[in-house]
N, C-alpha and C positions, 0 to 999 in steps of 0.2 A: 370582967366577970364572964366566964365561959358558959355557954349554953349548948353543950355538945351531947345532950341526952338524946335518946332515941325517940322521945315523945315529941311528936310534931304538933304545933298549934294548928287547930283546924277551924275554929270559930272566931268570931269577933271578940268574944270574951277571953278566949285563949290568948289572942294577940295583945289585948289590953293588959292581961295579967303578966305576960312576958315583958311588956314595956315597963310595967311598974317595978320589975325586978332588976333592970339593967343598972350596971355600974359603968359610967362613961369615962373613958380616958380623954382628957382635954388638953394635955400638954404636947408640945412639939417633940418629935423623935429625932434626935441629933446624935450621931456616932454611937448608936445602940443604947442611948439613955433618953428617958422621957424627962423633959426640962420645961420650965416656964420660959416665956419669951425674955430675952435679955432686958427689954424695957419694963417687963412686968405687966404690960398691957394685955387686955383681953377683949374679946367681942362676944356678943350674945348670939347663940344660935337658937332659932325659934321654930316651934312646930306650927306650920301655916294652917293646919286643919283646926287648931284650937286657939292660936295666938299665945300659947304659953311658952315661956322660956324653957329650953331644954338644958342648957349649960353655958358657962363662961369658958371660952376657948382661948388658948394662947394666941395672941396676935403678933406674929413674927414680922420683922422688918429687915433692914439691910444688915444689921449686926448678926442676926440669926442666920441669914443667908450666907454671910461670910464664914461663919463657923461650920455650917453644913458643907459648903463648897470645899473648905480646907480639909474636912474629914473625908469627903468623897475623893478628892485628889490624892490624899495620902493612902486611902484604901486601894485606889486603882494602881498606884505606884508599888504598893506591897505585892500586888499580884495574886493575893490569896483568893481572888474571884476571877479576875481577868485571865490569869494564867493557869487557873484550875483546870484539870482535865474535864473536857466537855461532859463526860458521863457523870461526873460528880456535881457539876452545876445542874444538870438535869435532875439528879436525885433530890437536890435541895428544893428546886422549884416544884417538883411533884409532891414533895412533903408539904410545901405551902398550900398547894391545891387541895391536898387531903385535909389539912387543918381548916381551910375555908369550907370544905364540904361538911365537916363536923360541926361547924359554927354557922351554917348557912342561914338559919332562922334569925340569929342575932344580927348578922350582917345585913340581911334584907330589912329587918325592922329598923335598923339605924338609918338607912336611906329613906324609908317611909316616914319616919318621925322628922327627919331633917328637911326634906323637900316636898312632902305631901303626896307622893305617888302611891297608888294602891299597893298593898302588900303583895298581892298576887303578881303584880308587875315587877316588884322588887325581887321576888323570888326568881322570876325568870331572868332578871338582870344578873343575879348572883350566880345562877347556873351558867349563864353566858361568860361571866368573869372566870369561873372555875375552868370552863372548857378552854378558854383562851390561854390561861396559865399552862394547862396540860398540853395543849397543842404546841405552844412555843417551846416548852420544856422538851417534849419528845423530838422536836426538830433539831435540837442542839447538836447531836452526834450523827446527824444525817445530811448535813450540808457540807459539801466538799469544795476544796479549792480547785485550781486548774493547772494543768501543764500545757503551756502554749506551744504551738508547732514551731520548731526550729530545725536548723541543720544539725549535723553531728557535732559541730564545734561548740554548741551551747545547750544549756538546759534553762528554760524560762518557766518560772512559777508565778502564779497569781494567787496571793494569799489574802485572806479576809481577817481583819483585826478589829477589836472594839475601838470606839472613838475616844472614850475616856469618861467624862462627866456629862450626864444627860439630865436636863431639868425638864420635868413634865408638868404642865399646867392643865388641869382637867376641869370640866364644867360641872354644874350642879344638877343637870337633868337626868343623867345616868351616872351617878358618882362612882360606884364600884366598877361597873362594866367599862367605863371609859378609862378608869385607872388601869385596869388589867390590859386593855388594848395598848396602852402606852408602855407600862413598865415591863410586861412579859417579854416582848421581843428585845427591849433594851437590856434587860438583865440576862436574857438568854445569850445575847451577843457578847456578854462579858463586861458590860459597863457598870459604873457606879450611877445610881439614879436618885435624884432628889425630886420628891413629889410635892407639888403645891396644889392641894385641893381647893375647891371654891369655898369662900367664906360662908356660903349659903348651905354647904353640905360637907362639913369636915369629918364627921364622926366615924364613918365606915373606913376612911383612910387611916385614922389613928388606930382603930381596931386591927386593921390589916398590918400595921407596923408591929403590933404585939405578936401576931401570928408569924410574920416574917422572921422575927427574932427567935421565936420558938422553933421555926423550921430550920434554923442553923445558917441563915444567910449571914455572912461575916459583917462585923461592925463597920459602919461607914459606907456600905454598899447600897443600902436602901434607907432613905431618911424622909421624913414628912414634916413640912413646914406649913401649918395653917396660917392664914392671914389674907391680906387684901392684894389685889393685883397691882395697885399703884405703889405699894410698899415692898413687900417681899417678892412679888412677881417681877416687878421692875428691876429689883436688885439682881435677881437670877439672870434676867435677860441681858443685863449690862455687864455681868461678870466676865472678866477676861479668862477665868478658869473653867467656865462652862463651855463644853465643846459642841453641844447640840441642845436645841430647844424644841420641844414638841408640845403642841397646843391644840385643844379643841375649844371653840367658843365663837364669839362674834367676829365678823369680818373686820370691823373697826379696830378691835383689839389686836387681831392678827396682823394688820398693817402696822400698828404701833410696835409690835414685837419685832417685825422685820427691820424697822428703823433702829431699834435698840441693838440688834445683831450687827448692823452696819456701823453703828457708833462704837462698838466694842471690838470684838475679835473676829468678825465675819463667821460667827458660829453658824452651823447648819440650823435652819428653821423649817420645821414641818408643821403645816397648818391644816386643820379641818375646820372650816368656818361655816358661814351661814348658808341658808338654802331657801328657795321658794319653788319647790319641786312641782312640776306638772304631772298630772295623772290623767291620761288620755283615754276616753271611752268611745270606741267606734260603734256604729249602729249594728254591726254584724255580730256583736257579742251574744252569747247564750247565757242563760241563767242570770238575768239582770238583777234579781233580788240578791243573789249571792255576790255579784260584782258590787252592788251598792253597799252591801254590808262591809265589804273589804275597803271600799273607797271611804266610807265613813270612819272606819277604824284607823285608816291611814292618817287622818288628821286629828281624831279625837283621842287616840291612844296617848297615854302619859300627859293628858290635858293639853295636847298640841305642842307641848314643850319638847319638840323633837327636831333635830337638825334636818332630817330627811322627811319631815311631815309632808304628806300629799296635799299641800295647802291650796294649790291651783287645780281645780277639777275642770278639765276640758271635755265637754260632751257634745257629740254630733247632734246638731239641732233637731234632726228628725225624731230623736228619742229623748231630747233634753227635758221637756216638761215631765214626762212619765218617770224619767230616771231621778229627777230631783225629788219627786214624791217618794220614791223608794229610799232616797237618802234621809229624808225627814223621818220616815218610819223607822229606819235603822237607828237614827239619833235618839229616838225615844227610849231605846234600851241601853243607852250609853251615858246616862246622867251621872253626875258626880255624887259621891257618897263618902262615908267614913273610910279613910284610907286603911284602917285596920280591919275593915270588913272584907273578907276574901271575895265577896260577891260584887264589890264596887268596881265598876269599869274605869271611872275617872276619880281622881282625888282632888286635892287642893292646889291652887296656884302657889308657886314657891314663896313669894313674899309680896308685900304691899306695892313695891315699885313695879314689879311685873304685872300685878293685878291692875294697877292704874293704866299701865301701858296698853294692855289688851283692851280695856274699856275705851281708851282714847281712840284706838284703831276702829273699834266698832262704831263709835260716834262719827268718825270720819267717813266710814263706809256709807252710813245713812245720809250724811250731808252731801256726799258726792253722787248720790243717786242710785246706789245699788239697792236691790230689793231684799230686805231682811225677811227671811222665811221662818226662822225659829231662833230662840235664844236671844242674846244681846243684852241681858241685864244680869248684874251680879246677884247671887242668891243671898237673901237676908239671913242673918244669924251669925254665930261665931265662925271664924274661919274664912278663908279666901277661896270662894268657889264661883266658877263661871260655867254655865251649862253649854252644851254643844250649840254653836252659832253658825247659821248657814246664810250666805248672801248669794242671790241669783242675779243675773243680768250684769255681771261685773265686766268691765272693759279694761284693756291693758293700761289705760291712762289713769285708772283709779289707784289711790294709795294702797288700798287693801289688796289690789291685784299685783303690786310690784314689790312691796316691802315685806320683810320677814316679821311676822307678828309674834311668833313663838307662843301661841295660845290656841284654844279650841275654836278657831274661826276659819271656815271654809269659804273660798271664793269660787263660784261656778261661772264658767265661760261657755259660750256656744261657738261651734264652728260648722262649716258646711262641707269641707272636703279635706283630704289628707294634707295637701300643701298648706292650707290655712292652719291646720292643727300643728304642723311642724314649725311653721314660722312663729306661731303664738307661743309654743312651748319653749323655743330658743330665745324668745324676746325677754331676756332676763340677764342681770349681771351675774347670776348664780348658775351653778352647774353641778350640784351635788348628787341629785337623784332624779329619775324620771320613770314613769310607768306607762304602759299601754295595754289595753284590753281589746283583743280581736281574735277571730277564728281564722283569719286569712294569713297563712304563713308567708306569702309573698309580701303582703303589707307589713307584717311584723318585721321582716328582715330589712325592708326599705327604711321604715321609720326608725328602727333601732340604730341603724348605721348613721342616721342623720341627726339624732338627738345629741345635743351638746351637754353631755353629762358623764360623770365618773362611773355611774352605774345605772343600768336600766332594768326594770322589773317587768316581765311580760306575763300577763294573766296572774299576777300576784302583786303584793306590795311588801317591800322590805325583806324579800327572800334572800337566803344566803346562809353560810356558816363560816367556820374559821378558815376554810380553804380558799375563800374568795376575798380579794382586797376591797377595802372600804375607803372612799375618798372622792374628792371632787375636782372640777376644772373651773376655769375663770375665777371669779372672786369667792368661790367656795373653797379655795385653798389649793394645796399641793400635797404630795406624799400620800401614803396609804397606810391605814391600820389593817390588822388581821393578815393572815396568810404568810407564806414564807417571804413575800416581798417586804414585809415589815422589818424583818431582821436586816435586810439590805440597807435600810435607812440608818441603822445604828451601828454600822460597821464601815471600815475603810478598806479599800483595795490597796495592796502593796505588790508591786511588780519586782521580782527578783530575777536577774539575768546572770547566770553562772557560766563562765567560760570554761570549756573543757579542753584538756590536752588532746591533740589529734596527731 
C-alpha cells in the first residue's frame, strides 16, 4: 500500500494512524515475483515497543537462495542491466530514489515498527538512503577507465567491469540505510544483487523491492530473501555462483562468512563489523556543555545500537568530574519514549535477546567495580526500554570497557596526557571510528594520524556525507561503504593490451 500523499504525519497520533493503515508485504521477492518460501515456513516480526506481532514473514532457506542465485546469474548473463548503457542504469536508479522519496514516511515507519527506533531517526535514515541511491546513480556515467602509458607499438586499456552476482547481508539497526549503502554501488556497477535483510527488520526491504520493480529495474537484478543467517545467509555465503558477499554486522559473524567464502569459490568478502569507538575529550575544549551533549548523543542515539557508537569516552582527568556531570545532565533529555512520537530521542531495544544482553553487561560493570552514575535498570511496562546508562571509573580491564555492548551504555575513562589517551584509544581489537575534541590544531593532527581507526571525527561525532568512505580497520572489518570507492569493490579490473602495426 503506497502512502505517497503530500500530507506529512507530524504528531504521535498521525504516525499511529499511518501505522494502522499499512498493508505489509511479507513474501520473498525472487525473479520479479513475490513468493512464499519454498518450505512454506515463516517467522514472526515483532514491534519491540509494544510486544505485538507485526506480521508472519517468509523464512527463506537454501532452496530459496538457489532459486534467487539462478535468477541473478541468468539476469547478469542476459546483460540487460550489466551491459545496459550507463546513462540508462542511472535513470532507473534515480527513478527508484524518487519513488523512495514519494514513500518516505511509509519506509521510515516500517523501520520504526520493526526495530523500535524513533520515527524522527528513521526519517533521517530514509533521507540518507535516498541520498545514497542518488549519489551512486549520478556517478555511473562519470567514472572513466584508463589508458596506460605505452610505446607506439601498443595500446593498453584498463577497463572496469561488474563482478556478477552480489549477496548483501544487512543489519537490523539501520535497515533501510545500510541496505542502500550496499545495493546502490553494487547496482550502479552493473551487478545482480540479492539482499538478505535481518530477520529482526525485514519489512522496509520488501517494500523497497516493490519500488524497485516499479522503477523498472529488470527482473532478476534485485531480489530480497528474508530469513535467518544460519539458513539463507549461510546458503548465499557458500554458493559457488555468488561472486561477492558484502556484510554489516558482528565481528563473529563476519569471521564465519570469510570462512564460508574460503570453503566455496573464494568470493570477495567485504565486512563492516563491530566497534568500541573511543571519543577523546581534551581539557582545552571550549563549550563543554555542547561537547557533552554531542558525546552523550554519540552513545545514546538509536538506543546505542550503532556500530560507531562513541561507547568509550576518554576524558582528561583535570576536567573529568565536571564533564561527567554535564554528560549526566545531557542524558536527562535523552530518555526513551514512544518510537512513534516525533519528540522521542530514544526508542525501544530491538528484541528480548538484545535487551537481556545489555542488562547483563550493566550487571557485569557493577560487579567489576565501575561506578554506575545513572540508568542501569530496565523500564517497567510494555516494550523493551533501557534508559541512558553511564559508568565512570572504567578501566581497560573491565568487560564494559572492552566488549561491544550495542546498547545505551557509556563507559567513561580518565587520562592524564596525550600519549596515555592515544594508547588507551588504540587498546582495542576494533578500529571502526574515533573522535577527538580539542582546540589545539597541532594536537589534532598528531592524534588523528596515530589513531588506529577507519574514520576520525574532530570536534564532532559521526560527521560525513556520501562523498566520504565509511569502514574500519583491525577486527572492525575491511572495505568501504559510501563514496566512489564503494563502486570499486563491486567491479573488476580488466587489462587489455593491443599490439599495433608499426
